[in-house]
VOGU-891149 format. One record per atom (N, C-alpha, C): x, y, z; residue number from 1; atom name; residue in one letter. Coordinates in Angstrom, 1 decimal, always signed. Example, Ala and Ser with C-alpha at 12.3 -4.5 7.8 and 13.67 -1.06 7.14 Angstrom:
residues 2
ATOM     c1     c2     c3   i at aa
ATOM  +13.2   -5.7   +7.8   1  N  a
ATOM  +12.3   -4.5   +7.8   1 CA  a
ATOM  +13.2   -3.3   +7.8   1  C  a
ATOM  +12.8   -2.2   +7.1   2  N  s
ATOM  +13.7   -1.1   +7.1   2 CA  s
ATOM  +12.9   +0.0   +7.9   2  C  s
This chain:
residues 149
ATOM     c1     c2     c3   i at aa
ATOM   +6.3  +27.3  -46.7   1  N  x
ATOM   +5.6  +26.0  -47.0   1 CA  x
ATOM   +4.1  +26.4  -46.9   1  C  x
ATOM   +3.4  +25.9  -47.9   2  N  x
ATOM   +1.9  +26.1  -48.0   2 CA  x
ATOM   +1.2  +25.2  -47.0   2  C  x
ATOM   +0.2  +25.8  -46.4   3  N  x
ATOM   -0.7  +25.1  -45.5   3 CA  x
ATOM   -1.8  +24.4  -46.3   3  C  x
ATOM   -2.1  +23.2  -46.0   4  N  x
ATOM   -3.2  +22.5  -46.7   4 CA  x
ATOM   -4.3  +22.4  -45.7   4  C  x
ATOM   -5.4  +22.9  -46.1   5  N  x
ATOM   -6.6  +22.9  -45.2   5 CA  x
ATOM   -7.5  +21.8  -45.6   5  C  x
ATOM   -8.1  +21.1  -44.7   6  N  x
ATOM   -9.1  +20.0  -45.1   6 CA  x
ATOM  -10.4  +20.6  -45.6   6  C  x
ATOM  -11.0  +20.0  -46.5   7  N  x
ATOM  -12.2  +20.4  -47.1   7 CA  x
ATOM  -13.3  +19.5  -46.7   7  C  x
ATOM  -14.6  +20.0  -46.7   8  N  x
ATOM  -15.7  +19.2  -46.3   8 CA  x
ATOM  -16.4  +18.7  -47.6   8  C  x
ATOM  -16.3  +19.5  -48.7   9  N  x
ATOM  -17.0  +19.1  -49.9   9 CA  x
ATOM  -16.5  +17.8  -50.5   9  C  x
ATOM  -17.4  +17.0  -51.0  10  N  x
ATOM  -17.0  +15.8  -51.7  10 CA  x
ATOM  -16.5  +16.0  -53.0  10  C  x
ATOM  -15.5  +15.3  -53.5  11  N  x
ATOM  -14.9  +15.6  -54.8  11 CA  x
ATOM  -15.9  +15.1  -55.9  11  C  x
ATOM  -15.9  +15.8  -57.0  12  N  x
ATOM  -16.8  +15.5  -58.1  12 CA  x
ATOM  -16.3  +14.3  -59.0  12  C  x
ATOM  -15.0  +14.2  -59.0  13  N  x
ATOM  -14.4  +13.0  -59.8  13 CA  x
ATOM  -14.1  +11.9  -58.8  13  C  x
ATOM  -14.3  +10.7  -59.3  14  N  x
ATOM  -14.1   +9.5  -58.4  14 CA  x
ATOM  -12.6   +9.4  -58.1  14  C  x
ATOM  -12.3   +9.0  -56.9  15  N  x
ATOM  -11.0   +8.9  -56.4  15 CA  x
ATOM  -10.4   +7.6  -56.8  15  C  x
ATOM   -9.2   +7.6  -57.3  16  N  x
ATOM   -8.6   +6.3  -57.7  16 CA  x
ATOM   -8.0   +5.7  -56.5  16  C  x
ATOM   -8.2   +4.4  -56.4  17  N  x
ATOM   -7.7   +3.6  -55.2  17 CA  x
ATOM   -6.4   +3.0  -55.7  17  C  x
ATOM   -5.4   +3.1  -54.8  18  N  x
ATOM   -4.1   +2.6  -55.1  18 CA  x
ATOM   -3.9   +1.3  -54.4  18  C  x
ATOM   -3.6   +0.2  -55.1  19  N  x
ATOM   -3.4   -1.1  -54.4  19 CA  x
ATOM   -2.0   -1.2  -54.0  19  C  x
ATOM   -1.8   -1.4  -52.7  20  N  x
ATOM   -0.5   -1.5  -52.1  20 CA  x
ATOM   -0.3   -3.0  -51.8  20  C  x
ATOM   +0.8   -3.6  -52.3  21  N  x
ATOM   +1.0   -5.0  -52.0  21 CA  x
ATOM   +1.3   -5.2  -50.5  21  C  x
ATOM   +0.9   -6.3  -49.9  22  N  x
ATOM   +1.2   -6.5  -48.5  22 CA  x
ATOM   +2.7   -6.6  -48.3  22  C  x
ATOM   +3.1   -6.2  -47.1  23  N  x
ATOM   +4.6   -6.2  -46.8  23 CA  x
ATOM   +5.0   -7.7  -46.6  23  C  x
ATOM   +6.2   -8.0  -46.9  24  N  x
ATOM   +6.6   -9.4  -46.8  24 CA  x
ATOM   +6.8   -9.7  -45.3  24  C  x
ATOM   +6.5  -10.9  -44.9  25  N  x
ATOM   +6.6  -11.3  -43.5  25 CA  x
ATOM   +8.1  -11.6  -43.2  25  C  x
ATOM   +8.4  -11.7  -41.9  26  N  x
ATOM   +9.7  -11.9  -41.4  26 CA  x
ATOM  +10.3  -13.2  -41.9  26  C  x
ATOM   +9.5  -14.2  -42.1  27  N  x
ATOM   +9.9  -15.5  -42.6  27 CA  x
ATOM  +10.4  -15.4  -44.1  27  C  x
ATOM   +9.6  -14.6  -44.8  28  N  x
ATOM  +10.0  -14.4  -46.2  28 CA  x
ATOM  +11.3  -13.6  -46.3  28  C  x
ATOM  +11.4  -12.6  -45.5  29  N  x
ATOM  +12.7  -11.8  -45.5  29 CA  x
ATOM  +13.9  -12.7  -45.1  29  C  x
ATOM  +13.7  -13.5  -44.1  30  N  x
ATOM  +14.8  -14.4  -43.7  30 CA  x
ATOM  +15.1  -15.4  -44.8  30  C  x
ATOM  +14.1  -15.9  -45.5  31  N  x
ATOM  +14.3  -16.9  -46.5  31 CA  x
ATOM  +15.0  -16.3  -47.7  31  C  x
ATOM  +14.7  -15.0  -48.0  32  N  x
ATOM  +15.3  -14.3  -49.1  32 CA  x
ATOM  +16.8  -14.0  -48.9  32  C  x
ATOM  +17.1  -13.8  -47.6  33  N  x
ATOM  +18.5  -13.4  -47.2  33 CA  x
ATOM  +19.2  -14.6  -46.7  33  C  x
ATOM  +19.7  -15.4  -47.5  34  N  x
ATOM  +20.5  -16.6  -47.1  34 CA  x
ATOM  +21.9  -16.1  -46.9  34  C  x
ATOM  +22.5  -16.4  -45.7  35  N  x
ATOM  +23.9  -16.0  -45.4  35 CA  x
ATOM  +24.9  -16.7  -46.3  35  C  x
ATOM  +25.8  -16.0  -46.7  36  N  x
ATOM  +26.9  -16.6  -47.5  36 CA  x
ATOM  +27.9  -17.3  -46.5  36  C  x
ATOM  +28.3  -18.5  -46.8  37  N  x
ATOM  +29.3  -19.2  -45.9  37 CA  x
ATOM  +30.6  -18.5  -46.0  37  C  x
ATOM  +31.2  -18.3  -44.9  38  N  x
ATOM  +32.5  -17.6  -44.8  38 CA  x
ATOM  +33.6  -18.5  -45.4  38  C  x
ATOM  +34.3  -17.9  -46.2  39  N  x
ATOM  +35.4  -18.6  -46.9  39 CA  x
ATOM  +36.6  -18.7  -45.9  39  C  x
ATOM  +37.3  -19.8  -45.9  40  N  x
ATOM  +38.4  -20.0  -45.0  40 CA  x
ATOM  +39.5  -19.1  -45.4  40  C  x
ATOM  +39.5  -18.5  -46.6  41  N  x
ATOM  +40.5  -17.6  -47.0  41 CA  x
ATOM  +40.4  -16.2  -46.4  41  C  x
ATOM  +39.2  -15.9  -45.7  42  N  x
ATOM  +39.0  -14.6  -45.2  42 CA  x
ATOM  +39.2  -14.6  -43.6  42  C  x
ATOM  +40.4  -14.5  -43.1  43  N  x
ATOM  +40.6  -14.6  -41.7  43 CA  x
ATOM  +40.1  -13.4  -40.9  43  C  x
ATOM  +40.1  -12.2  -41.5  44  N  x
ATOM  +39.6  -11.0  -40.8  44 CA  x
ATOM  +38.1  -11.2  -40.4  44  C  x
ATOM  +37.3  -11.7  -41.2  45  N  x
ATOM  +35.9  -11.9  -40.9  45 CA  x
ATOM  +35.8  -13.0  -39.8  45  C  x
ATOM  +36.5  -14.0  -39.9  46  N  x
ATOM  +36.5  -15.1  -38.9  46 CA  x
ATOM  +37.0  -14.6  -37.6  46  C  x
ATOM  +38.0  -13.8  -37.6  47  N  x
ATOM  +38.5  -13.2  -36.3  47 CA  x
ATOM  +37.5  -12.3  -35.7  47  C  x
ATOM  +36.8  -11.4  -36.5  48  N  x
ATOM  +35.8  -10.5  -36.0  48 CA  x
ATOM  +34.6  -11.3  -35.4  48  C  x
ATOM  +34.3  -12.4  -36.2  49  N  x
ATOM  +33.2  -13.2  -35.7  49 CA  x
ATOM  +33.5  -13.9  -34.3  49  C  x
ATOM  +34.8  -14.3  -34.2  50  N  x
ATOM  +35.1  -15.0  -32.9  50 CA  x
ATOM  +35.2  -13.9  -31.8  50  C  x
ATOM  +35.6  -12.7  -32.1  51  N  x
ATOM  +35.6  -11.6  -31.0  51 CA  x
ATOM  +34.1  -11.3  -30.6  51  C  x
ATOM  +33.2  -11.3  -31.6  52  N  x
ATOM  +31.8  -11.0  -31.3  52 CA  x
ATOM  +31.3  -12.2  -30.4  52  C  x
ATOM  +31.6  -13.4  -30.8  53  N  x
ATOM  +31.1  -14.6  -30.0  53 CA  x
ATOM  +31.7  -14.5  -28.5  53  C  x
ATOM  +33.0  -14.1  -28.4  54  N  x
ATOM  +33.6  -14.0  -27.1  54 CA  x
ATOM  +32.9  -12.9  -26.3  54  C  x
ATOM  +32.6  -11.8  -26.9  55  N  x
ATOM  +32.0  -10.7  -26.2  55 CA  x
ATOM  +30.5  -11.1  -25.8  55  C  x
ATOM  +29.8  -11.8  -26.7  56  N  x
ATOM  +28.5  -12.3  -26.3  56 CA  x
ATOM  +28.5  -13.3  -25.1  56  C  x
ATOM  +29.6  -14.2  -25.1  57  N  x
ATOM  +29.7  -15.1  -24.0  57 CA  x
ATOM  +30.0  -14.4  -22.7  57  C  x
ATOM  +30.8  -13.4  -22.8  58  N  x
ATOM  +31.1  -12.6  -21.5  58 CA  x
ATOM  +29.9  -11.9  -21.0  58  C  x
ATOM  +29.1  -11.3  -22.0  59  N  x
ATOM  +27.8  -10.6  -21.6  59 CA  x
ATOM  +26.9  -11.6  -21.0  59  C  x
ATOM  +26.8  -12.9  -21.5  60  N  x
ATOM  +25.9  -13.9  -20.9  60 CA  x
ATOM  +26.4  -14.3  -19.5  60  C  x
ATOM  +27.7  -14.4  -19.3  61  N  x
ATOM  +28.2  -14.7  -18.0  61 CA  x
ATOM  +27.9  -13.6  -17.0  61  C  x
ATOM  +28.1  -12.4  -17.5  62  N  x
ATOM  +27.8  -11.2  -16.6  62 CA  x
ATOM  +26.3  -11.2  -16.2  62  C  x
ATOM  +25.5  -11.5  -17.2  63  N  x
ATOM  +24.1  -11.5  -16.9  63 CA  x
ATOM  +23.7  -12.6  -15.9  63  C  x
ATOM  +24.3  -13.8  -16.1  64  N  x
ATOM  +24.1  -14.9  -15.2  64 CA  x
ATOM  +24.5  -14.5  -13.8  64  C  x
ATOM  +25.7  -13.8  -13.6  65  N  x
ATOM  +26.2  -13.4  -12.3  65 CA  x
ATOM  +25.2  -12.4  -11.7  65  C  x
ATOM  +24.7  -11.4  -12.5  66  N  x
ATOM  +23.8  -10.5  -12.0  66 CA  x
ATOM  +22.5  -11.1  -11.6  66  C  x
ATOM  +22.1  -12.1  -12.4  67  N  x
ATOM  +20.8  -12.8  -12.0  67 CA  x
ATOM  +21.0  -13.6  -10.7  67  C  x
ATOM  +22.1  -14.2  -10.5  68  N  x
ATOM  +22.4  -14.9   -9.2  68 CA  x
ATOM  +22.4  -14.0   -8.1  68  C  x
ATOM  +23.1  -12.8   -8.2  69  N  x
ATOM  +23.1  -11.8   -7.2  69 CA  x
ATOM  +21.7  -11.3   -6.8  69  C  x
ATOM  +20.9  -11.0   -7.9  70  N  x
ATOM  +19.6  -10.6   -7.6  70 CA  x
ATOM  +18.7  -11.6   -7.0  70  C  x
ATOM  +18.9  -12.9   -7.3  71  N  x
ATOM  +18.1  -13.9   -6.7  71 CA  x
ATOM  +18.5  -14.0   -5.2  71  C  x
ATOM  +19.8  -14.0   -4.9  72  N  x
ATOM  +20.2  -14.0   -3.5  72 CA  x
ATOM  +19.6  -12.8   -2.7  72  C  x
ATOM  +19.7  -11.6   -3.4  73  N  x
ATOM  +19.1  -10.4   -2.7  73 CA  x
ATOM  +17.7  -10.5   -2.5  73  C  x
ATOM  +16.9  -11.1   -3.4  74  N  x
ATOM  +15.5  -11.3   -3.3  74 CA  x
ATOM  +15.2  -12.2   -2.1  74  C  x
ATOM  +16.0  -13.3   -2.0  75  N  x
ATOM  +15.8  -14.3   -0.9  75 CA  x
ATOM  +16.1  -13.6   +0.4  75  C  x
ATOM  +17.2  -12.8   +0.4  76  N  x
ATOM  +17.5  -12.1   +1.7  76 CA  x
ATOM  +16.4  -11.1   +2.1  76  C  x
ATOM  +15.9  -10.4   +1.1  77  N  x
ATOM  +14.8   -9.4   +1.3  77 CA  x
ATOM  +13.6  -10.1   +1.9  77  C  x
ATOM  +13.2  -11.3   +1.3  78  N  x
ATOM  +12.1  -12.1   +1.8  78 CA  x
ATOM  +12.3  -12.5   +3.3  78  C  x
ATOM  +13.5  -13.0   +3.6  79  N  x
ATOM  +13.8  -13.3   +5.0  79 CA  x
ATOM  +13.7  -12.1   +5.9  79  C  x
ATOM  +14.2  -11.0   +5.5  80  N  x
ATOM  +14.1   -9.8   +6.3  80 CA  x
ATOM  +12.7   -9.4   +6.5  80  C  x
ATOM  +11.9   -9.5   +5.4  81  N  x
ATOM  +10.4   -9.1   +5.6  81 CA  x
ATOM   +9.7  -10.0   +6.6  81  C  x
ATOM  +10.1  -11.3   +6.5  82  N  x
ATOM   +9.5  -12.2   +7.5  82 CA  x
ATOM   +9.9  -11.9   +8.9  82  C  x
ATOM  +11.2  -11.5   +9.1  83  N  x
ATOM  +11.6  -11.1  +10.4  83 CA  x
ATOM  +10.9   -9.9  +10.9  83  C  x
ATOM  +10.7   -8.9  +10.0  84  N  x
ATOM  +10.0   -7.7  +10.4  84 CA  x
ATOM   +8.6   -8.0  +10.8  84  C  x
ATOM   +7.9   -8.9  +10.0  85  N  x
ATOM   +6.5   -9.2  +10.3  85 CA  x
ATOM   +6.5   -9.9  +11.7  85  C  x
ATOM   +7.4  -10.8  +12.0  86  N  x
ATOM   +7.4  -11.5  +13.3  86 CA  x
ATOM   +7.7  -10.5  +14.4  86  C  x
ATOM   +8.6   -9.5  +14.2  87  N  x
ATOM   +8.9   -8.5  +15.2  87 CA  x
ATOM   +7.7   -7.6  +15.4  87  C  x
ATOM   +7.0   -7.3  +14.3  88  N  x
ATOM   +5.8   -6.4  +14.4  88 CA  x
ATOM   +4.7   -7.1  +15.2  88  C  x
ATOM   +4.5   -8.4  +15.0  89  N  x
ATOM   +3.6   -9.2  +15.7  89 CA  x
ATOM   +3.9   -9.2  +17.2  89  C  x
ATOM   +5.2   -9.4  +17.5  90  N  x
ATOM   +5.6   -9.4  +18.9  90 CA  x
ATOM   +5.4   -8.0  +19.6  90  C  x
ATOM   +5.7   -7.0  +18.8  91  N  x
ATOM   +5.4   -5.6  +19.4  91 CA  x
ATOM   +4.0   -5.4  +19.6  91  C  x
ATOM   +3.1   -5.9  +18.7  92  N  x
ATOM   +1.7   -5.7  +18.9  92 CA  x
ATOM   +1.2   -6.4  +20.2  92  C  x
ATOM   +1.8   -7.6  +20.5  93  N  x
ATOM   +1.4   -8.3  +21.8  93 CA  x
ATOM   +1.9   -7.5  +23.0  93  C  x
ATOM   +3.1   -6.9  +22.9  94  N  x
ATOM   +3.6   -6.1  +24.0  94 CA  x
ATOM   +2.7   -4.8  +24.2  94  C  x
ATOM   +2.3   -4.2  +23.1  95  N  x
ATOM   +1.4   -3.0  +23.3  95 CA  x
ATOM   +0.1   -3.4  +23.8  95  C  x
ATOM   -0.4   -4.6  +23.4  96  N  x
ATOM   -1.7   -5.1  +23.9  96 CA  x
ATOM   -1.6   -5.4  +25.4  96  C  x
ATOM   -0.4   -6.0  +25.8  97  N  x
ATOM   -0.2   -6.2  +27.3  97 CA  x
ATOM   -0.2   -4.9  +28.1  97  C  x
ATOM   +0.5   -3.9  +27.5  98  N  x
ATOM   +0.5   -2.6  +28.3  98 CA  x
ATOM   -0.9   -2.0  +28.4  98  C  x
ATOM   -1.7   -2.1  +27.3  99  N  x
ATOM   -3.0   -1.5  +27.4  99 CA  x
ATOM   -3.9   -2.3  +28.3  99  C  x
ATOM   -3.7   -3.6  +28.4 100  N  x
ATOM   -4.5   -4.5  +29.3 100 CA  x
ATOM   -4.1   -4.2  +30.7 100  C  x
ATOM   -2.9   -4.0  +31.0 101  N  x
ATOM   -2.5   -3.6  +32.4 101 CA  x
ATOM   -3.0   -2.3  +32.8 101  C  x
ATOM   -3.0   -1.3  +31.9 102  N  x
ATOM   -3.5   +0.0  +32.2 102 CA  x
ATOM   -5.0   -0.1  +32.5 102  C  x
ATOM   -5.7   -0.9  +31.7 103  N  x
ATOM   -7.1   -1.1  +31.9 103 CA  x
ATOM   -7.4   -1.7  +33.3 103  C  x
ATOM   -6.6   -2.7  +33.7 104  N  x
ATOM   -6.7   -3.3  +35.0 104 CA  x
ATOM   -6.5   -2.3  +36.1 104  C  x
ATOM   -5.5   -1.4  +35.9 105  N  x
ATOM   -5.3   -0.4  +37.0 105 CA  x
ATOM   -6.5   +0.5  +37.1 105  C  x
ATOM   -7.1   +0.9  +35.9 106  N  x
ATOM   -8.2   +1.8  +36.0 106 CA  x
ATOM   -9.4   +1.1  +36.7 106  C  x
ATOM   -9.6   -0.2  +36.4 107  N  x
ATOM  -10.7   -1.0  +37.0 107 CA  x
ATOM  -10.5   -1.1  +38.5 107  C  x
ATOM   -9.2   -1.4  +38.9 108  N  x
ATOM   -9.0   -1.5  +40.3 108 CA  x
ATOM   -9.1   -0.2  +41.0 108  C  x
ATOM   -8.9   +0.9  +40.3 109  N  x
ATOM   -9.0   +2.2  +41.0 109 CA  x
ATOM  -10.5   +2.6  +41.1 109  C  x
ATOM  -11.4   +2.0  +40.4 110  N  x
ATOM  -12.8   +2.3  +40.6 110 CA  x
ATOM  -13.3   +1.9  +41.9 110  C  x
ATOM  -14.3   +2.6  +42.5 111  N  x
ATOM  -14.9   +2.2  +43.8 111 CA  x
ATOM  -15.6   +0.8  +43.7 111  C  x
ATOM  -15.5   +0.1  +44.8 112  N  x
ATOM  -16.1   -1.3  +44.8 112 CA  x
ATOM  -17.5   -1.1  +45.4 112  C  x
ATOM  -18.2   -2.2  +45.7 113  N  x
ATOM  -19.6   -2.2  +46.2 113 CA  x
ATOM  -19.7   -1.5  +47.5 113  C  x
ATOM  -18.8   -1.6  +48.4 114  N  x
ATOM  -19.0   -1.0  +49.7 114 CA  x
ATOM  -18.9   +0.5  +49.6 114  C  x
ATOM  -18.0   +1.0  +48.8 115  N  x
ATOM  -17.9   +2.5  +48.6 115 CA  x
ATOM  -19.1   +3.0  +47.9 115  C  x
ATOM  -19.6   +2.3  +46.9 116  N  x
ATOM  -20.9   +2.7  +46.2 116 CA  x
ATOM  -22.1   +2.7  +47.1 116  C  x
ATOM  -22.2   +1.7  +48.0 117  N  x
ATOM  -23.3   +1.6  +49.0 117 CA  x
ATOM  -23.2   +2.8  +50.0 117  C  x
ATOM  -22.0   +3.1  +50.5 118  N  x
ATOM  -21.8   +4.2  +51.4 118 CA  x
ATOM  -22.2   +5.5  +50.7 118  C  x
ATOM  -21.8   +5.7  +49.4 119  N  x
ATOM  -22.1   +6.9  +48.7 119 CA  x
ATOM  -23.6   +7.1  +48.6 119  C  x
ATOM  -24.3   +6.0  +48.3 120  N  x
ATOM  -25.7   +6.0  +48.1 120 CA  x
ATOM  -26.4   +6.4  +49.4 120  C  x
ATOM  -26.0   +5.8  +50.5 121  N  x
ATOM  -26.6   +6.1  +51.8 121 CA  x
ATOM  -26.4   +7.6  +52.2 121  C  x
ATOM  -25.1   +8.1  +52.1 122  N  x
ATOM  -24.8   +9.5  +52.4 122 CA  x
ATOM  -25.7  +10.4  +51.5 122  C  x
ATOM  -25.8  +10.1  +50.2 123  N  x
ATOM  -26.6  +10.9  +49.3 123 CA  x
ATOM  -28.1  +11.0  +49.7 123  C  x
ATOM  -28.6   +9.8  +50.1 124  N  x
ATOM  -30.0   +9.8  +50.5 124 CA  x
ATOM  -30.2  +10.6  +51.8 124  C  x
ATOM  -29.3  +10.4  +52.8 125  N  x
ATOM  -29.5  +11.1  +54.1 125 CA  x
ATOM  -29.4  +12.6  +53.8 125  C  x
ATOM  -28.4  +13.1  +53.0 126  N  x
ATOM  -28.3  +14.5  +52.8 126 CA  x
ATOM  -29.5  +15.1  +52.0 126  C  x
ATOM  -30.0  +14.3  +51.1 127  N  x
ATOM  -31.2  +14.7  +50.3 127 CA  x
ATOM  -32.4  +14.9  +51.3 127  C  x
ATOM  -32.6  +14.0  +52.2 128  N  x
ATOM  -33.7  +14.1  +53.1 128 CA  x
ATOM  -33.5  +15.3  +54.0 128  C  x
ATOM  -32.3  +15.5  +54.5 129  N  x
ATOM  -32.1  +16.7  +55.4 129 CA  x
ATOM  -32.3  +18.0  +54.6 129  C  x
ATOM  -31.8  +18.1  +53.4 130  N  x
ATOM  -32.0  +19.3  +52.6 130 CA  x
ATOM  -33.5  +19.5  +52.3 130  C  x
ATOM  -34.2  +18.5  +52.0 131  N  x
ATOM  -35.6  +18.6  +51.7 131 CA  x
ATOM  -36.4  +19.1  +52.9 131  C  x
ATOM  -36.1  +18.6  +54.1 132  N  x
ATOM  -36.8  +19.0  +55.3 132 CA  x
ATOM  -36.5  +20.5  +55.6 132  C  x
ATOM  -35.2  +20.9  +55.4 133  N  x
ATOM  -34.9  +22.3  +55.6 133 CA  x
ATOM  -35.6  +23.2  +54.6 133  C  x
ATOM  -35.7  +22.8  +53.4 134  N  x
ATOM  -36.4  +23.7  +52.4 134 CA  x
ATOM  -37.9  +23.7  +52.7 134  C  x
ATOM  -38.5  +22.6  +53.1 135  N  x
ATOM  -39.9  +22.6  +53.5 135 CA  x
ATOM  -40.2  +23.4  +54.7 135  C  x
ATOM  -39.3  +23.4  +55.7 136  N  x
ATOM  -39.5  +24.2  +56.9 136 CA  x
ATOM  -39.3  +25.7  +56.6 136  C  x
ATOM  -38.2  +26.0  +55.9 137  N  x
ATOM  -37.9  +27.4  +55.7 137 CA  x
ATOM  -38.5  +28.0  +54.5 137  C  x
ATOM  -38.7  +27.2  +53.5 138  N  x
ATOM  -39.2  +27.7  +52.2 138 CA  x
ATOM  -38.1  +28.3  +51.4 138  C  x
ATOM  -38.4  +28.7  +50.2 139  N  x
ATOM  -37.5  +29.4  +49.3 139 CA  x
ATOM  -38.0  +30.8  +49.1 139  C  x
ATOM  -37.3  +31.9  +49.6 140  N  x
ATOM  -37.9  +33.2  +49.5 140 CA  x
ATOM  -38.3  +33.6  +48.1 140  C  x
ATOM  -39.5  +34.0  +47.8 141  N  x
ATOM  -40.0  +34.4  +46.5 141 CA  x
ATOM  -40.4  +33.3  +45.6 141  C  x
ATOM  -40.2  +32.1  +46.1 142  N  x
ATOM  -40.6  +30.9  +45.2 142 CA  x
ATOM  -41.6  +30.0  +46.0 142  C  x
ATOM  -41.2  +29.6  +47.2 143  N  x
ATOM  -42.0  +28.6  +47.9 143 CA  x
ATOM  -42.1  +29.1  +49.4 143  C  x
ATOM  -43.3  +29.2  +49.8 144  N  x
ATOM  -43.4  +29.6  +51.3 144 CA  x
ATOM  -43.2  +28.4  +52.2 144  C  x
ATOM  -42.9  +28.6  +53.4 145  N  x
ATOM  -42.6  +27.4  +54.3 145 CA  x
ATOM  -43.9  +26.6  +54.4 145  C  x
ATOM  -43.7  +25.2  +54.3 146  N  x
ATOM  -44.9  +24.3  +54.3 146 CA  x
ATOM  -45.0  +23.7  +55.7 146  C  x
ATOM  -43.9  +23.2  +56.3 147  N  x
ATOM  -44.0  +22.5  +57.6 147 CA  x
ATOM  -43.8  +23.5  +58.7 147  C  x
ATOM  -44.6  +23.3  +59.8 148  N  x
ATOM  -44.5  +24.2  +61.0 148 CA  x
ATOM  -43.1  +24.1  +61.6 148  C  x
ATOM  -42.6  +25.1  +62.2 149  N  x
ATOM  -41.3  +25.1  +62.8 149 CA  x
ATOM  -41.3  +24.5  +64.2 149  C  x
C-alpha cells in the first residue's frame, strides 16, 4: 500500500467543491418507512410479534422488581448510615468524657497553693544560705572571700 504524504504547497488548479446533500432527519426516515399492516392470514408473524411482546413485558416486570429491590436497599443503606452517624456522635462524647476525666486527674495532681508557697519559702531560704556560704568562702580562682569569717 502506498503511503500518501501531506504537501505544504498550494495547488495551482482550483479545487472543485463537491456539494453533499444534508442527511435526512429521523422524522423524515420514519415518515418514509411506513409499516405495512400485518395480514390476518400470516399467523407466524403475529405469533412472533406476540412472543416479542411477552418477552418485553417480562423484561419490564423484572426491571420493576429490580428497581423496587434497589429502592429498598437504598432506604436500608440510608437508615444504616444514620445509625452509624448517631453511634459515631455517641462515641465522640465518650472519648471527650475520658479526655476530660484525664485532664481533671492531672489538674488534681498538680500542687496547690500551700505546696507552692512552701516550695517558694524553701527555695528562698536555701538561696540565702548558699549565697552567704559563697560570700564567706569565695569561689577558688574566680571570687575571693568577701565577708569576714
